[in-house]
C-alpha positions as CSV (number, residue, x, y, z in Angstrom):
1,X,10.8,-1.3,21.3
2,X,12.2,2.2,22.3
3,X,10.1,5.2,21.2
4,X,12.1,8.2,20.0
5,X,11.9,11.2,22.3
6,X,10.2,14.3,21.0
7,X,11.6,17.9,21.4
8,X,9.7,20.6,23.2
9,X,9.2,22.3,19.8
10,X,7.7,19.2,18.4
11,X,5.4,18.7,21.4
12,X,4.2,22.4,21.3
13,X,3.5,21.9,17.5
14,X,1.5,18.8,18.2
15,X,-0.3,20.5,21.1
16,X,-1.3,23.4,18.7
17,X,-2.3,21.0,15.9
18,X,-4.6,19.2,18.4
19,X,-6.2,22.4,19.7
20,X,-6.9,23.4,16.1
21,X,-8.3,19.8,15.4
22,X,-10.6,20.0,18.4
23,X,-11.8,23.5,17.4
24,X,-12.6,22.2,13.9
25,X,-14.4,19.1,15.3
26,X,-16.6,21.2,17.5
27,X,-17.6,23.6,14.7
28,X,-18.1,20.7,12.3
29,X,-20.4,19.0,14.8
30,X,-22.3,22.2,15.5
31,X,-22.8,23.5,11.9
32,X,-21.3,21.0,9.5
33,X,-18.1,21.2,7.4
34,X,-19.8,23.0,4.6
35,X,-20.8,25.8,6.8
36,X,-17.5,26.1,8.6
37,X,-14.6,28.3,7.4
38,X,-10.9,28.1,8.2
39,X,-11.2,31.6,9.7
40,X,-13.7,30.2,12.2
41,X,-11.7,27.3,13.1
42,X,-8.6,29.5,13.7
43,X,-10.6,32.0,15.7
44,X,-12.1,29.2,17.9
45,X,-8.6,27.6,18.5
46,X,-7.2,31.0,19.4
47,X,-4.6,31.0,16.6
48,X,-3.9,33.3,13.6
49,X,-5.2,32.2,10.2
50,X,-1.6,32.0,9.0
51,X,-0.8,29.6,11.8
52,X,-3.7,27.4,10.7
53,X,-2.4,27.3,7.1
54,X,1.1,26.7,8.4
55,X,-0.1,23.4,9.6
56,X,-3.1,22.4,7.5
57,X,-4.0,22.7,3.8
58,X,-7.7,22.8,4.2
59,X,-10.4,22.9,7.0
60,X,-11.0,19.1,6.6
61,X,-7.3,18.5,7.0
62,X,-7.5,20.2,10.5
63,X,-9.3,17.2,12.0
64,X,-6.5,14.8,11.0
65,X,-4.7,14.9,14.4
66,X,-7.8,14.2,16.3
67,X,-8.7,11.3,14.1
68,X,-5.2,9.9,14.5
69,X,-4.8,10.3,18.1
70,X,-6.4,7.0,19.0
71,X,-4.1,5.1,16.6
72,X,-1.1,6.8,18.1
73,X,-2.0,5.6,21.5
74,X,-2.8,2.1,20.2
75,X,0.7,1.7,18.6
76,X,2.4,3.1,21.8
77,X,0.6,0.6,24.0
78,X,1.3,-2.2,21.5
79,X,5.0,-1.4,21.3
80,X,5.3,-1.7,25.1
81,X,3.9,-5.3,24.9
82,X,7.4,-6.6,24.1
83,X,8.5,-9.4,21.9
84,X,7.7,-13.1,22.7
85,X,4.2,-12.6,24.0
86,X,0.8,-13.5,22.5
87,X,0.7,-11.1,19.6
88,X,-3.1,-11.4,19.1
89,X,-3.8,-10.8,22.6
90,X,-1.4,-7.9,22.7
91,X,-3.3,-6.3,19.7
92,X,-6.6,-6.7,21.5
93,X,-5.5,-5.5,24.8
94,X,-3.8,-2.3,23.3
95,X,-7.0,-1.7,21.3
96,X,-9.2,-2.0,24.4
97,X,-7.0,0.3,26.3
98,X,-6.8,3.0,23.6
99,X,-10.5,2.8,22.7
100,X,-11.9,3.0,26.3
101,X,-12.0,6.5,27.5
102,X,-10.0,7.0,30.6
103,X,-11.2,10.6,31.3
104,X,-13.7,13.2,30.1
105,X,-11.2,14.5,27.5
106,X,-10.9,10.9,25.9
107,X,-14.6,10.6,26.1
108,X,-15.2,13.9,24.3
109,X,-12.6,12.9,21.7
110,X,-14.5,9.6,20.9
111,X,-17.7,11.6,20.5
112,X,-16.1,14.1,18.1
113,X,-14.8,11.1,16.2
114,X,-18.3,9.7,15.9
115,X,-19.5,13.1,14.6
116,X,-16.7,13.4,12.0
117,X,-17.2,10.0,10.7
118,X,-20.9,10.6,10.3
119,X,-20.2,13.9,8.5
120,X,-17.7,12.2,6.3
121,X,-20.4,10.2,4.7
122,X,-21.5,13.3,2.8
123,X,-18.1,15.2,2.7
124,X,-15.6,13.5,0.2
125,X,-12.7,15.7,1.5
126,X,-13.4,14.7,5.0
127,X,-13.6,11.1,4.1
128,X,-10.3,11.4,2.3
129,X,-8.7,12.7,5.5
130,X,-10.0,9.6,7.3
131,X,-8.6,7.2,4.7
132,X,-5.3,9.1,4.9
133,X,-5.2,8.8,8.7
134,X,-5.7,5.0,8.4
135,X,-3.1,4.6,5.6
136,X,-0.6,6.5,7.7
137,X,-1.5,4.4,10.8
138,X,-0.9,1.2,8.8
139,X,2.5,2.4,7.7
140,X,3.5,3.3,11.3
141,X,2.2,0.0,12.7
142,X,4.3,-2.1,10.3
143,X,7.6,-1.4,12.2
144,X,5.9,-2.0,15.7
145,X,4.6,-5.4,14.5
146,X,8.0,-6.2,12.9
147,X,9.7,-5.6,16.2
148,X,7.1,-7.7,18.1
149,X,6.8,-10.6,15.7
150,X,9.3,-13.6,16.0
151,X,12.5,-13.2,14.0
152,X,11.5,-15.9,11.5
153,X,8.2,-14.3,10.8
154,X,7.5,-13.9,7.1
155,X,7.6,-10.1,6.2
156,X,4.6,-10.6,3.9
157,X,2.6,-12.0,6.8
158,X,3.6,-9.1,9.0
159,X,2.6,-6.6,6.4
160,X,-0.7,-8.2,5.9
161,X,-1.3,-8.2,9.6
162,X,-0.5,-4.4,9.8
163,X,-3.1,-3.9,7.0
164,X,-5.8,-6.1,8.5
165,X,-5.4,-4.8,12.1
166,X,-5.6,-1.3,11.0
167,X,-8.7,-2.1,9.0
168,X,-10.2,-3.9,12.1
169,X,-10.0,-0.7,14.0
170,X,-11.3,1.4,11.2
171,X,-14.2,-0.9,10.8
172,X,-15.0,-1.0,14.5
173,X,-15.1,2.8,14.7
174,X,-17.1,3.3,11.5
175,X,-19.6,0.7,12.7
176,X,-19.9,2.4,16.2
177,X,-20.2,5.8,14.7
178,X,-23.3,4.6,12.6
179,X,-25.0,3.7,15.9
180,X,-26.0,5.4,19.1
181,X,-24.2,2.8,21.3
182,X,-22.2,4.3,24.2
183,X,-18.4,4.6,24.3
184,X,-18.1,1.7,26.8
185,X,-20.0,-1.6,27.0
186,X,-21.9,-3.5,24.2
187,X,-21.4,-2.0,20.8
188,X,-18.6,0.3,22.0
189,X,-15.5,0.9,19.9
190,X,-13.5,-1.3,22.2
191,X,-16.1,-4.2,22.2
192,X,-16.2,-4.0,18.3
193,X,-12.5,-3.8,18.0
194,X,-12.0,-7.0,20.1
195,X,-14.6,-8.7,17.8
196,X,-13.0,-7.6,14.5
197,X,-9.5,-8.3,15.7
198,X,-10.6,-11.9,16.6
199,X,-11.9,-12.3,13.1
200,X,-8.5,-11.1,11.8
201,X,-6.7,-13.6,14.2
202,X,-8.8,-16.5,12.8
203,X,-7.6,-15.8,9.4
204,X,-3.9,-15.1,9.7
205,X,-1.3,-17.8,10.4
206,X,0.9,-15.3,12.0
207,X,-1.5,-14.9,15.0
208,X,-2.4,-18.6,15.1
209,X,1.1,-19.6,16.2
């Protein structure tokens, strides 16, 4: 499945949004969402306040790109698997690769995600951002799975798989965030994702073929 190429302007925009997201996550972790202002986030990211509001409606919205980055990588890796292989295994392999930190930046992003998911328990606006990220991830996963599934696959089953797989990743991250487990090994996001995806595979005919 060919991925559309992004322009330099789009890449710069995405980089700025991620910088703002990291600044917001850092401040949220240090002092909590309630005590953090959009002005502080903009200053920490090194952008003007008007730039912040050009991209985000609220301070909670600002962490969306960070929360979405893992799902973006998961779908990219999954799309590279190609049609005709073991779809259940491809889902697991892509999940492990995207949830296993390859460097310090990825490790830090996972730890920020843990902090944000913990903070979301007491912040409805932040929790809403997390749910929106997962809804959008499901929508973007559907065409990837449609491309990978056999031509005769039932569209309803493919849609159900997109929903179930997205929720499997969500549950694995939320479960991990509620513990003190590391980012690798037992209890890690990758280990939990494999467990959740195997449960999904056991209940869907599309993955049992």
